[in-house]
DOTI-536634 format. One record per residue (C-alpha): x, y, z; chain. Coordinates in steps of 0.02 Angstrom, whole numbers, always signed. Layout:
<rs>
{{X; Y; Z}; 'A'}
...
</rs>
This chain:
<rs>
{{-5; -3; -4}; 'A'}
{{+61; +170; -47}; 'A'}
{{+126; +277; +104}; 'A'}
{{+18; +429; +143}; 'A'}
{{+89; +605; +135}; 'A'}
{{+40; +620; +316}; 'A'}
{{+173; +482; +350}; 'A'}
{{+313; +568; +262}; 'A'}
{{+279; +730; +349}; 'A'}
{{+365; +698; +517}; 'A'}
{{+532; +638; +447}; 'A'}
{{+540; +700; +269}; 'A'}
{{+667; +631; +151}; 'A'}
{{+695; +533; -7}; 'A'}
{{+669; +375; +76}; 'A'}
{{+489; +407; +98}; 'A'}
{{+483; +462; -91}; 'A'}
{{+561; +292; -139}; 'A'}
{{+413; +206; -36}; 'A'}
{{+291; +309; -122}; 'A'}
{{+342; +272; -304}; 'A'}
{{+430; +112; -271}; 'A'}
{{+619; +91; -254}; 'A'}
{{+657; +17; -430}; 'A'}
{{+542; +141; -523}; 'A'}
{{+613; +284; -421}; 'A'}
{{+794; +234; -457}; 'A'}
{{+750; +227; -642}; 'A'}
{{+656; +392; -634}; 'A'}
{{+809; +473; -541}; 'A'}
{{+930; +423; -659}; 'A'}
{{+831; +484; -810}; 'A'}
{{+793; +652; -738}; 'A'}
{{+986; +667; -695}; 'A'}
{{+1018; +648; -882}; 'A'}
{{+859; +716; -956}; 'A'}
{{+937; +881; -1020}; 'A'}
{{+1037; +786; -1149}; 'A'}
{{+899; +662; -1185}; 'A'}
{{+787; +800; -1238}; 'A'}
{{+909; +892; -1336}; 'A'}
{{+949; +732; -1440}; 'A'}
{{+759; +704; -1457}; 'A'}
{{+736; +879; -1526}; 'A'}
{{+894; +866; -1639}; 'A'}
{{+826; +698; -1708}; 'A'}
{{+650; +769; -1735}; 'A'}
{{+719; +922; -1832}; 'A'}
{{+835; +812; -1930}; 'A'}
{{+688; +691; -1980}; 'A'}
{{+568; +835; -2019}; 'A'}
{{+692; +925; -2130}; 'A'}
{{+751; +772; -2224}; 'A'}
{{+585; +689; -2233}; 'A'}
{{+448; +820; -2223}; 'A'}
{{+302; +706; -2262}; 'A'}
{{+359; +585; -2124}; 'A'}
{{+375; +722; -1999}; 'A'}
{{+200; +790; -2034}; 'A'}
{{+131; +607; -2024}; 'A'}
{{+196; +591; -1845}; 'A'}
{{+91; +734; -1789}; 'A'}
{{-54; +618; -1759}; 'A'}
{{+39; +541; -1625}; 'A'}
{{+65; +696; -1523}; 'A'}
{{-105; +689; -1435}; 'A'}
{{-105; +511; -1382}; 'A'}
{{+71; +521; -1315}; 'A'}
{{+43; +685; -1233}; 'A'}
{{-117; +614; -1152}; 'A'}
{{-18; +461; -1092}; 'A'}
{{+118; +576; -1011}; 'A'}
{{-8; +682; -924}; 'A'}
{{-98; +531; -849}; 'A'}
{{+73; +453; -799}; 'A'}
{{+134; +617; -718}; 'A'}
{{-41; +647; -630}; 'A'}
{{-39; +471; -554}; 'A'}
{{+126; +529; -455}; 'A'}
{{+35; +671; -380}; 'A'}
{{-42; +614; -215}; 'A'}
{{-215; +696; -248}; 'A'}
{{-301; +579; -125}; 'A'}
{{-184; +641; +17}; 'A'}
{{-235; +832; -13}; 'A'}
{{-302; +850; +163}; 'A'}
{{-135; +793; +234}; 'A'}
{{-41; +913; +131}; 'A'}
{{-117; +1063; +217}; 'A'}
{{-27; +1033; +389}; 'A'}
{{+125; +1140; +363}; 'A'}
{{+42; +1304; +342}; 'A'}
{{+206; +1407; +344}; 'A'}
{{+282; +1313; +199}; 'A'}
{{+129; +1307; +98}; 'A'}
{{+92; +1486; +136}; 'A'}
{{+258; +1529; +64}; 'A'}
{{+243; +1411; -85}; 'A'}
{{+70; +1485; -129}; 'A'}
{{+122; +1667; -102}; 'A'}
{{+284; +1640; -217}; 'A'}
{{+196; +1539; -359}; 'A'}
{{+31; +1621; -364}; 'A'}
{{+70; +1800; -314}; 'A'}
{{+253; +1853; -321}; 'A'}
{{+299; +1758; -481}; 'A'}
{{+146; +1821; -584}; 'A'}
{{+202; +1997; -544}; 'A'}
{{+379; +1952; -603}; 'A'}
{{+310; +1874; -767}; 'A'}
{{+214; +2033; -800}; 'A'}
{{+372; +2139; -784}; 'A'}
{{+466; +2026; -886}; 'A'}
{{+349; +2038; -1030}; 'A'}
{{+409; +2216; -1067}; 'A'}
{{+574; +2130; -1132}; 'A'}
{{+482; +2027; -1262}; 'A'}
{{+447; +2076; -1440}; 'A'}
{{+270; +2130; -1480}; 'A'}
{{+221; +1964; -1542}; 'A'}
{{+56; +1887; -1473}; 'A'}
{{+112; +1709; -1491}; 'A'}
{{+285; +1734; -1405}; 'A'}
{{+205; +1831; -1260}; 'A'}
{{+67; +1702; -1243}; 'A'}
{{+189; +1558; -1244}; 'A'}
{{+299; +1639; -1104}; 'A'}
{{+144; +1678; -1003}; 'A'}
{{+74; +1495; -1019}; 'A'}
{{+229; +1417; -969}; 'A'}
{{+293; +1538; -833}; 'A'}
{{+130; +1552; -737}; 'A'}
{{+110; +1368; -694}; 'A'}
{{+220; +1286; -560}; 'A'}
{{+297; +1109; -585}; 'A'}
{{+221; +956; -502}; 'A'}
{{+339; +822; -556}; 'A'}
{{+530; +840; -581}; 'A'}
{{+546; +974; -452}; 'A'}
{{+530; +840; -328}; 'A'}
{{+684; +750; -396}; 'A'}
{{+786; +913; -406}; 'A'}
{{+733; +958; -227}; 'A'}
{{+810; +792; -173}; 'A'}
{{+970; +822; -285}; 'A'}
{{+979; +1001; -212}; 'A'}
{{+959; +937; -23}; 'A'}
{{+787; +1001; -3}; 'A'}
{{+642; +933; +88}; 'A'}
{{+570; +796; -27}; 'A'}
{{+433; +749; +84}; 'A'}
{{+360; +921; +92}; 'A'}
{{+392; +927; -103}; 'A'}
{{+278; +779; -121}; 'A'}
{{+148; +857; -5}; 'A'}
{{+144; +1017; -104}; 'A'}
{{+113; +941; -277}; 'A'}
{{-78; +924; -261}; 'A'}
{{-94; +1106; -197}; 'A'}
{{+14; +1171; -340}; 'A'}
{{-83; +1070; -470}; 'A'}
{{-259; +1118; -418}; 'A'}
{{-199; +1301; -386}; 'A'}
{{-127; +1321; -557}; 'A'}
{{-282; +1243; -643}; 'A'}
{{-401; +1365; -558}; 'A'}
{{-286; +1520; -572}; 'A'}
{{-211; +1512; -747}; 'A'}
{{-368; +1573; -832}; 'A'}
{{-377; +1714; -711}; 'A'}
{{-196; +1771; -752}; 'A'}
{{-219; +1759; -937}; 'A'}
{{-382; +1858; -919}; 'A'}
{{-287; +1995; -817}; 'A'}
{{-143; +2002; -940}; 'A'}
{{-235; +1989; -1103}; 'A'}
{{-409; +2039; -1059}; 'A'}
{{-565; +1984; -1168}; 'A'}
{{-446; +1918; -1307}; 'A'}
{{-424; +1767; -1204}; 'A'}
{{-609; +1721; -1220}; 'A'}
{{-607; +1744; -1410}; 'A'}
{{-447; +1635; -1407}; 'A'}
{{-529; +1491; -1309}; 'A'}
{{-685; +1489; -1417}; 'A'}
{{-582; +1503; -1587}; 'A'}
{{-447; +1372; -1543}; 'A'}
{{-549; +1244; -1451}; 'A'}
{{-445; +1280; -1297}; 'A'}
{{-580; +1223; -1180}; 'A'}
{{-599; +1056; -1262}; 'A'}
{{-408; +1020; -1253}; 'A'}
{{-411; +1068; -1074}; 'A'}
{{-555; +955; -1040}; 'A'}
{{-489; +803; -1143}; 'A'}
{{-304; +819; -1110}; 'A'}
{{-293; +886; -934}; 'A'}
{{-453; +861; -841}; 'A'}
{{-489; +683; -903}; 'A'}
{{-308; +614; -863}; 'A'}
{{-324; +705; -693}; 'A'}
{{-487; +616; -654}; 'A'}
{{-421; +453; -713}; 'A'}
{{-268; +478; -603}; 'A'}
{{-369; +515; -451}; 'A'}
{{-471; +363; -479}; 'A'}
{{-309; +269; -500}; 'A'}
{{-244; +334; -340}; 'A'}
{{-395; +276; -248}; 'A'}
{{-378; +98; -317}; 'A'}
{{-195; +92; -278}; 'A'}
{{-237; +114; -95}; 'A'}
{{-344; -50; -102}; 'A'}
{{-246; -153; -225}; 'A'}
{{-67; -205; -217}; 'A'}
{{-60; -229; -407}; 'A'}
{{-128; -61; -445}; 'A'}
{{-10; +3; -323}; 'A'}
{{+141; -70; -422}; 'A'}
{{+74; -9; -585}; 'A'}
{{+60; +170; -516}; 'A'}
{{+255; +149; -463}; 'A'}
{{+301; +87; -629}; 'A'}
{{+209; +237; -708}; 'A'}
{{+327; +353; -614}; 'A'}
{{+475; +309; -732}; 'A'}
{{+371; +352; -881}; 'A'}
{{+355; +544; -889}; 'A'}
{{+535; +575; -937}; 'A'}
{{+545; +462; -1086}; 'A'}
{{+369; +507; -1139}; 'A'}
{{+419; +699; -1135}; 'A'}
{{+566; +650; -1245}; 'A'}
{{+446; +569; -1370}; 'A'}
{{+333; +718; -1368}; 'A'}
{{+471; +840; -1404}; 'A'}
{{+527; +730; -1546}; 'A'}
{{+366; +723; -1622}; 'A'}
{{+338; +909; -1610}; 'A'}
{{+509; +945; -1687}; 'A'}
{{+482; +826; -1822}; 'A'}
{{+312; +889; -1863}; 'A'}
{{+345; +1077; -1835}; 'A'}
{{+516; +1103; -1896}; 'A'}
{{+465; +1245; -2016}; 'A'}
{{+388; +1331; -1861}; 'A'}
{{+549; +1305; -1759}; 'A'}
{{+653; +1385; -1899}; 'A'}
{{+535; +1530; -1916}; 'A'}
{{+543; +1565; -1727}; 'A'}
{{+734; +1561; -1703}; 'A'}
{{+757; +1744; -1738}; 'A'}
{{+657; +1796; -1585}; 'A'}
{{+725; +1664; -1463}; 'A'}
{{+868; +1778; -1400}; 'A'}
{{+748; +1900; -1302}; 'A'}
{{+643; +1743; -1248}; 'A'}
{{+808; +1665; -1178}; 'A'}
{{+848; +1824; -1086}; 'A'}
{{+675; +1818; -1001}; 'A'}
{{+688; +1639; -955}; 'A'}
{{+856; +1673; -876}; 'A'}
{{+802; +1823; -782}; 'A'}
{{+648; +1720; -722}; 'A'}
{{+761; +1588; -647}; 'A'}
{{+866; +1715; -554}; 'A'}
{{+713; +1811; -497}; 'A'}
{{+628; +1654; -435}; 'A'}
{{+773; +1597; -340}; 'A'}
{{+790; +1772; -253}; 'A'}
{{+606; +1775; -219}; 'A'}
{{+620; +1600; -139}; 'A'}
{{+761; +1654; -25}; 'A'}
{{+661; +1805; +24}; 'A'}
{{+499; +1712; +61}; 'A'}
{{+599; +1583; +157}; 'A'}
{{+661; +1717; +271}; 'A'}
{{+485; +1803; +290}; 'A'}
{{+397; +1636; +334}; 'A'}
{{+551; +1578; +443}; 'A'}
{{+573; +1405; +345}; 'A'}
{{+701; +1286; +395}; 'A'}
{{+847; +1276; +272}; 'A'}
{{+789; +1118; +184}; 'A'}
{{+605; +1188; +159}; 'A'}
{{+675; +1347; +96}; 'A'}
{{+774; +1251; -35}; 'A'}
{{+615; +1157; -85}; 'A'}
{{+526; +1329; -107}; 'A'}
{{+666; +1390; -224}; 'A'}
{{+651; +1224; -331}; 'A'}
{{+466; +1244; -343}; 'A'}
{{+477; +1426; -396}; 'A'}
{{+614; +1389; -525}; 'A'}
{{+521; +1245; -606}; 'A'}
{{+373; +1264; -717}; 'A'}
{{+237; +1140; -785}; 'A'}
{{+281; +1156; -964}; 'A'}
{{+200; +998; -1033}; 'A'}
{{+32; +1030; -940}; 'A'}
{{+8; +1192; -1041}; 'A'}
{{+84; +1109; -1202}; 'A'}
{{-84; +1039; -1254}; 'A'}
{{-170; +1202; -1234}; 'A'}
{{-32; +1289; -1349}; 'A'}
{{-52; +1150; -1472}; 'A'}
{{-236; +1199; -1511}; 'A'}
{{-200; +1377; -1544}; 'A'}
{{-228; +1452; -1721}; 'A'}
{{-87; +1456; -1843}; 'A'}
{{-49; +1640; -1802}; 'A'}
{{-11; +1579; -1623}; 'A'}
{{+79; +1420; -1649}; 'A'}
{{+249; +1497; -1602}; 'A'}
{{+189; +1476; -1425}; 'A'}
{{+227; +1289; -1440}; 'A'}
{{+404; +1320; -1477}; 'A'}
{{+424; +1445; -1342}; 'A'}
{{+358; +1311; -1214}; 'A'}
{{+471; +1173; -1268}; 'A'}
{{+618; +1297; -1273}; 'A'}
{{+579; +1346; -1087}; 'A'}
{{+585; +1173; -1035}; 'A'}
{{+763; +1157; -1100}; 'A'}
{{+821; +1316; -1030}; 'A'}
{{+746; +1264; -868}; 'A'}
{{+831; +1096; -850}; 'A'}
{{+1003; +1186; -889}; 'A'}
{{+949; +1306; -761}; 'A'}
{{+912; +1168; -628}; 'A'}
{{+1087; +1101; -658}; 'A'}
{{+1150; +1271; -610}; 'A'}
{{+1029; +1275; -461}; 'A'}
{{+1098; +1112; -392}; 'A'}
{{+1263; +1190; -367}; 'A'}
{{+1210; +1368; -326}; 'A'}
{{+1061; +1339; -206}; 'A'}
{{+1130; +1232; -67}; 'A'}
{{+1309; +1293; -75}; 'A'}
{{+1286; +1485; -95}; 'A'}
{{+1105; +1544; -93}; 'A'}
{{+1030; +1441; +50}; 'A'}
{{+1168; +1372; +145}; 'A'}
{{+1154; +1255; +292}; 'A'}
{{+1167; +1336; +466}; 'A'}
{{+1336; +1260; +510}; 'A'}
{{+1419; +1309; +340}; 'A'}
{{+1350; +1484; +350}; 'A'}
{{+1428; +1514; +519}; 'A'}
{{+1587; +1430; +493}; 'A'}
</rs>
């Protein structure tokens, strides 16, 4: 039977994470996420090569994007302990800092960074979509690798997921106004949200309940934990192969987008450090907060971007590009956060 979040709360750590997802599956997942930067780079390169050399084959692969993406989201959502949401609300200081940072401070930061972008609706929409939603999966692994509090990272995921699903439309309405309503109707955005986000989320919630009662389902959920990284590699390969012309057309505007993403990573870390002090968080919890603020849920908003009209399809490239920038940024975070930004009490007084 899966271990509840309430059980991991008193003595948080990666051991509890291993019990939650299964030792073997968690080991595979950890190894994949250690090297996923290069896996995704190779997948994108292979997709671009295929799409350039065999355009017809690349276009034919586009039909596979939706089923693979739906499977990816279902596999990811099964790792979010939705059935343990009440237990996740116990540490109000950490969750308060997490919600203030992700849902108040970072949207203000994103709003300020938009001024650095070209006046292109597709680019701006892509940046907003990806930077306004906190990550609910690999930030757990980065928290562990960065010597954060893995137990609290696990406990936070259902709060982060439900919060972003509720607030993302509000943010887009505030930033874009009534244009968002026209966009949703004209691009079948609501249909994609229901079919590729709400449906996998509901199935994952049902699976979580079944896993508490069935050891075989519980083992299946643990195995699903190793799928998101390779499935995301397949998704970016398919997108690169089928949208190679879009990638080429967008290259000219990626320089200011890169600057925005780098400034976001820097700003998110500093916001996390500041909120950690304001909420008087322990060192490990403060590091967890920083990793949560620095990581975004790129593949959750990817299906929404894929439904946009032709004039807004560059948002897809922006979202995939952000995930790559973020992964390189997390490599930097792993060295910077525990050694310099939020040092342990003993090292800071030494």
